[in-house]
C-alpha positions in Angstrom: -70.6 48.3 -136.7 -73.0 47.0 -134.0 -72.2 48.2 -130.5 -71.9 44.7 -129.0 -69.4 43.6 -131.7 -67.4 46.8 -131.2 -67.3 46.1 -127.4 -66.0 42.6 -128.0 -63.3 43.8 -130.4 -62.1 46.3 -127.8 -62.0 43.5 -125.2 -59.7 41.5 -127.4 -57.5 44.4 -128.3 -57.0 45.4 -124.6 -56.3 41.8 -123.6 -59.2 41.6 -121.1 -61.9 39.1 -120.7 -65.3 40.5 -120.2 -65.7 41.4 -116.5 -62.1 40.6 -115.6 -60.2 43.0 -113.3 -56.6 43.6 -114.6 -55.4 44.0 -111.0 -57.0 40.6 -110.1 -55.3 39.0 -113.1 -51.9 40.4 -112.0 -52.5 39.2 -108.5 -53.4 35.7 -109.7 -50.3 35.7 -112.0 -48.0 36.5 -109.0 -49.5 33.7 -107.0 -49.1 31.2 -109.9 -45.5 32.3 -110.4 -44.7 31.6 -106.8 -46.4 28.2 -107.0 -44.5 27.4 -110.2 -41.2 28.3 -108.6 -42.0 25.9 -105.7 -42.2 23.0 -108.2 -38.6 23.4 -109.2 -36.5 22.5 -106.1 -33.4 21.6 -108.1 -32.1 21.5 -111.7 -29.0 20.8 -113.7 -28.3 22.6 -117.0 -25.6 22.4 -119.6 -25.4 24.2 -122.9 -23.8 26.6 -125.3 -24.2 30.4 -125.6 -23.4 32.0 -129.0 -23.1 35.7 -129.8 -21.6 36.6 -133.1 -18.5 34.6 -133.6 -18.0 33.9 -129.9 -19.2 30.6 -128.4 -19.0 29.5 -124.8 -20.0 26.3 -123.0 -21.5 26.5 -119.5 -23.0 24.3 -116.8 -25.2 25.2 -113.8 -26.6 23.3 -110.9 -29.2 24.7 -108.4 -30.8 23.3 -105.2 -33.3 25.2 -103.1 -33.3 27.2 -101.1 -30.0 28.8 -102.3 -27.2 26.5 -103.4 -25.6 27.2 -106.8 -22.7 26.0 -109.0 -21.8 27.7 -112.3 -19.0 26.7 -114.6 -17.8 28.5 -117.7 -15.9 26.6 -120.4 -12.9 27.7 -122.4 -11.6 30.3 -122.9 -12.8 31.4 -119.4 -12.6 28.0 -117.6 -13.9 29.3 -114.3 -16.2 27.9 -111.6 -18.2 29.7 -109.0 -20.0 27.9 -106.1 -22.2 29.2 -103.3 -22.8 26.4 -100.8 -25.4 28.4 -98.8 -22.7 30.1 -96.6 -19.6 30.7 -98.6 -18.7 31.8 -102.2 -15.8 30.0 -103.8 -14.1 30.5 -107.2 -11.8 28.2 -109.1 -9.9 29.7 -112.1 -8.5 26.8 -114.1 -6.8 29.0 -116.6 -4.7 30.8 -114.0 -4.6 27.7 -111.6 -5.9 29.8 -108.7 -8.6 29.2 -106.1 -10.3 31.8 -103.9 -12.8 31.9 -101.0 -14.7 35.1 -100.4 -14.9 36.9 -97.1 -18.5 38.1 -96.7 -19.6 41.0 -94.5 -22.6 42.0 -96.6 -26.2 42.4 -95.4 -28.6 39.7 -96.6 -30.0 42.1 -99.2 -26.6 43.1 -100.5 -25.5 39.4 -100.6 -28.6 38.4 -102.6 -27.9 41.2 -105.1 -24.3 40.0 -105.6 -25.3 36.4 -106.0 -28.1 37.3 -108.4 -25.7 39.3 -110.5 -23.1 36.5 -110.5 -25.2 33.5 -111.2 -28.1 34.9 -113.4 -26.0 34.6 -116.6 -25.8 30.8 -116.1 -29.6 30.4 -116.0 -31.7 31.2 -119.1 -35.1 32.8 -118.7 -37.8 30.3 -117.9 -36.2 28.5 -115.0 -37.1 31.1 -112.4 -39.9 33.6 -112.1 -39.4 37.1 -113.5 -38.3 39.6 -110.9 -41.4 41.9 -110.8 -41.4 45.1 -108.8 -44.2 45.9 -106.5 -45.3 48.9 -108.6 -45.3 49.7 -112.3 -46.5 46.3 -113.5 -49.5 45.6 -115.7 -51.0 42.3 -117.0 -53.0 41.5 -120.1 -54.1 38.4 -121.9 -52.8 37.9 -125.5 -52.8 35.1 -128.1 -49.5 33.3 -128.8 -48.6 30.6 -131.3 -47.1 28.5 -128.5 -50.0 29.2 -126.1 -52.5 29.2 -127.5 -53.2 31.7 -124.7 -50.7 33.8 -123.0 -50.4 36.6 -120.4 -48.1 39.6 -120.9 -46.6 41.3 -117.9 -45.2 44.7 -118.7 -42.8 46.5 -116.4 -42.4 50.2 -116.9 -40.9 52.3 -114.1 -42.3 55.7 -113.6 -40.3 58.4 -115.4 -38.4 55.9 -117.5 -38.6 55.2 -121.3 -37.5 51.6 -120.7 -40.3 49.0 -121.0 -39.9 45.2 -120.4 -42.7 42.7 -121.3 -42.6 39.1 -120.3 -44.8 36.7 -122.3 -45.9 33.6 -120.3 -48.1 30.7 -121.4 -51.5 30.6 -119.6 -52.2 29.0 -117.1 -48.9 27.2 -116.5 -46.9 30.5 -116.9 -44.1 28.9 -118.9 -41.8 31.5 -120.3 -42.4 32.2 -124.1 -40.6 35.4 -124.7 -39.4 38.8 -123.5 -39.5 42.2 -125.3 -37.3 45.1 -124.2 -38.0 48.6 -125.5 -35.9 51.7 -124.8 -37.0 54.7 -126.8 -37.1 53.5 -130.4 -34.8 50.5 -129.8 -36.5 47.1 -129.5 -34.9 43.8 -128.6 -36.6 40.4 -128.0 -35.8 37.0 -126.5 -37.8 34.1 -128.0 -38.2 30.5 -127.0 -37.7 28.3 -130.0 -37.8 24.9 -128.5 -39.0 23.5 -125.1 -38.8 20.5 -122.8 -42.1 19.7 -121.1 -42.5 17.7 -117.9 -46.1 16.3 -117.6 -45.5 15.3 -114.0 -44.6 18.9 -113.0 -47.2 20.4 -115.4 -44.7 22.9 -116.8 -42.3 23.4 -119.7 -38.8 25.0 -119.8 -36.8 26.4 -122.7 -34.2 24.2 -124.6 -33.3 26.8 -127.3 -33.7 30.6 -127.1 -32.8 33.3 -129.6 -32.0 37.0 -129.0 -33.1 39.6 -131.5 -32.2 43.2 -132.1 -35.0 44.5 -134.3 -35.3 42.0 -137.1 -31.8 40.6 -136.7 -30.8 37.6 -134.6 -27.8 38.4 -132.6 -27.4 35.5 -130.1 -28.6 32.0 -129.3 -28.6 29.7 -126.2 -28.9 26.0 -126.7 -29.4 23.7 -123.7 -28.0 20.2 -124.3 -28.8 18.9 -120.8 -31.8 19.7 -118.7 -32.6 17.8 -115.5 -35.4 18.9 -113.3 -35.6 18.1 -109.6 -32.6 15.7 -109.5 -31.1 14.7 -106.2 -28.1 17.0 -105.5 -26.1 16.4 -102.3 -24.6 19.3 -100.5 -21.2 18.2 -101.7 -22.1 19.2 -105.2 -21.8 22.9 -104.2 -18.5 22.6 -102.2 -15.6 22.9 -104.6 -11.9 22.6 -103.5 -8.5 23.6 -104.8 -6.8 21.0 -107.0 -3.2 20.3 -106.3 -0.7 22.9 -107.5 -3.3 25.8 -107.4 -2.5 29.0 -105.7 -5.0 29.6 -102.8 -6.1 33.0 -101.7 -9.1 35.1 -100.5 -11.1 38.0 -101.8 -13.8 40.2 -100.3 -17.3 40.2 -101.5 -18.4 43.7 -102.3 -21.9 45.1 -103.1 -20.7 47.2 -106.0 -19.2 44.7 -108.4 -19.4 41.3 -106.7 -16.3 39.1 -107.2 
């Protein structure tokens, strides 16, 4: 095999362009992800999550910098709202309403809010949370790309590896692979909604796989990007006849 041809093959297999610095690629990806996040100042989602025989409807609204409203349908029938200062919960099944006392540090509060509201937001509407260390970037082909970049997160001393697959150069979410030892799971984007004005696409249908078996699916029936959402959207109140009480926001388990 000629030496030049062999060199080009190695470049393809390692996901590098000739002369490209992997650290520069990663730095550029981080910058592009931040810019992409800045394009989505608000959104409204509604859909259905299915796992096995269980199905649940959900709705979510977000407005930058940090206002969120998440609603779970039956059988849970609960709504959580963060208006930028207070966390509120309405439990329609139990007819109870709570406000949360908050004495957390900003870092603790962000951790609790992320844990609480992340399940309402499928991958692809916010940038992956990438640590400062232990991240590598490589280019790779993809059927939805046609070009993609793979970001692999592998903490030192851990056998857990997470790889995000993003379309290049818009960095739309295309998939996520999670490996722990011999176990492999994967999240795949099956359908998208593209917004030419924003120059980005977001998922409409995602499937979750354990090995070769599909185990879950999320279908979004409503996706509105950058709608006007007044502050009142995120301030829920107690309907008549509901018991009203308070809880304390804790860093361990949240609400």
